[in-house]
C-alpha positions as CSV (number, residue, x, y, z in Angstrom):
1,M,-141.5,115.7,-29.4
2,K,-138.6,115.0,-31.7
3,S,-138.0,111.5,-33.1
4,V,-134.7,109.7,-32.8
5,T,-133.4,106.4,-34.2
6,Y,-130.6,104.3,-32.9
7,V,-129.0,101.7,-35.1
8,C,-126.7,99.1,-33.4
9,T,-123.4,98.9,-35.2
10,S,-122.9,95.2,-34.4
11,S,-126.3,93.9,-35.2
12,S,-127.9,96.6,-37.4
13,R,-131.0,96.4,-35.3
14,K,-132.7,99.7,-34.8
15,I,-135.0,101.3,-32.3
16,D,-137.1,104.4,-32.7
17,G,-137.7,106.8,-29.9
18,R,-138.9,110.2,-28.9
19,L,-137.2,112.9,-27.1
20,D,-138.9,114.5,-24.2
21,E,-137.0,117.3,-22.4
22,S,-133.8,115.5,-21.3
23,T,-134.9,111.9,-21.8
24,A,-135.2,109.6,-24.8
25,W,-138.1,107.1,-24.7
26,F,-138.1,103.7,-26.5
27,E,-140.8,101.1,-26.8
28,F,-140.3,98.1,-24.5
29,H,-140.6,95.5,-27.3
30,Q,-138.0,97.3,-29.4
31,V,-135.6,97.2,-26.5
32,A,-136.1,93.5,-26.2
33,H,-135.4,93.2,-30.0
34,L,-132.3,95.3,-29.7
35,F,-130.8,93.0,-27.1
36,D,-132.1,89.8,-28.8
37,M,-134.2,88.6,-25.9
38,S,-137.9,87.6,-25.2
39,L,-140.3,90.1,-23.7
40,E,-140.5,87.9,-20.6
41,Q,-136.7,88.0,-20.2
42,A,-136.7,91.8,-20.7
43,A,-139.4,92.3,-18.2
44,K,-137.5,90.2,-15.6
45,L,-134.3,92.2,-16.2
46,L,-136.3,95.5,-16.0
47,R,-137.7,94.4,-12.6
48,Q,-134.2,93.5,-11.4
49,A,-132.9,96.9,-12.5
50,G,-135.6,98.5,-10.4
51,V,-134.8,96.3,-7.3
52,T,-131.0,97.0,-7.5
53,G,-131.6,100.8,-7.9
54,D,-130.2,101.0,-11.4
55,I,-133.4,102.7,-12.5
56,E,-136.3,104.5,-10.8
57,A,-139.5,103.1,-12.1
58,A,-141.4,106.3,-11.6
59,K,-138.8,108.2,-13.7
60,D,-137.6,105.6,-16.2
61,V,-140.7,103.6,-17.1
62,R,-144.0,105.0,-18.4
63,A,-147.2,103.9,-20.1
64,S,-148.2,105.1,-23.5
65,D,-151.4,105.1,-25.6
66,R,-149.6,103.6,-28.5
67,C,-147.8,100.8,-26.7
68,K,-148.0,99.3,-23.3
69,C,-144.6,100.4,-22.0
70,L,-141.9,103.0,-22.7
71,L,-138.4,102.9,-21.3
72,S,-136.1,105.8,-20.8
73,H,-132.6,105.6,-22.3
74,R,-131.3,105.0,-18.8
75,A,-133.6,102.0,-18.4
76,V,-132.4,100.7,-21.8
77,V,-128.8,100.8,-20.7
78,A,-129.7,99.1,-17.3
79,V,-131.5,96.3,-19.0
80,G,-128.9,95.9,-21.8
81,Y,-125.9,95.7,-19.3
82,Q,-127.5,92.6,-17.8
83,V,-127.8,90.7,-21.1
84,N,-125.4,92.1,-23.6
85,Y,-122.7,94.4,-22.2
86,G,-121.2,95.3,-25.6
87,R,-124.5,96.4,-27.2
88,A,-125.4,98.3,-24.0
89,T,-122.1,100.1,-24.0
90,A,-122.5,101.1,-27.6
91,F,-126.0,102.4,-26.9
92,R,-124.7,104.3,-23.8
93,H,-121.9,105.9,-26.0
94,W,-124.5,106.9,-28.6
95,C,-126.7,108.5,-25.8
96,A,-123.7,110.4,-24.5
97,S,-122.7,111.8,-27.9
98,G,-125.8,111.7,-30.1
99,L,-128.4,112.6,-27.6
100,A,-126.3,115.4,-26.1
101,V,-126.4,117.2,-29.4
102,L,-130.1,116.8,-29.8
103,F,-130.9,118.0,-26.3
104,R,-129.2,121.3,-26.8
């Protein structure tokens, strides 16, 4: 798996992920840090994203040996839109441009 790093232009917060086929995976606690929220708030928003159909838990959330939970880039966007639209939009644009190049 390839490694990838996203650095938020507005906050300079970064999250490290791994590419797996056509998905980038990020650790749950890093996603909470990116959007400046508690783990509890992030978990609540993740559940809401699943209930509303913004994500599919079976496809967008997975367990890892290294950490308890990984989120796909789609789940990161879904959680981010609920708490910080600007940062989520910037992340989505990065996914559309930066990840597209890496997946080729």
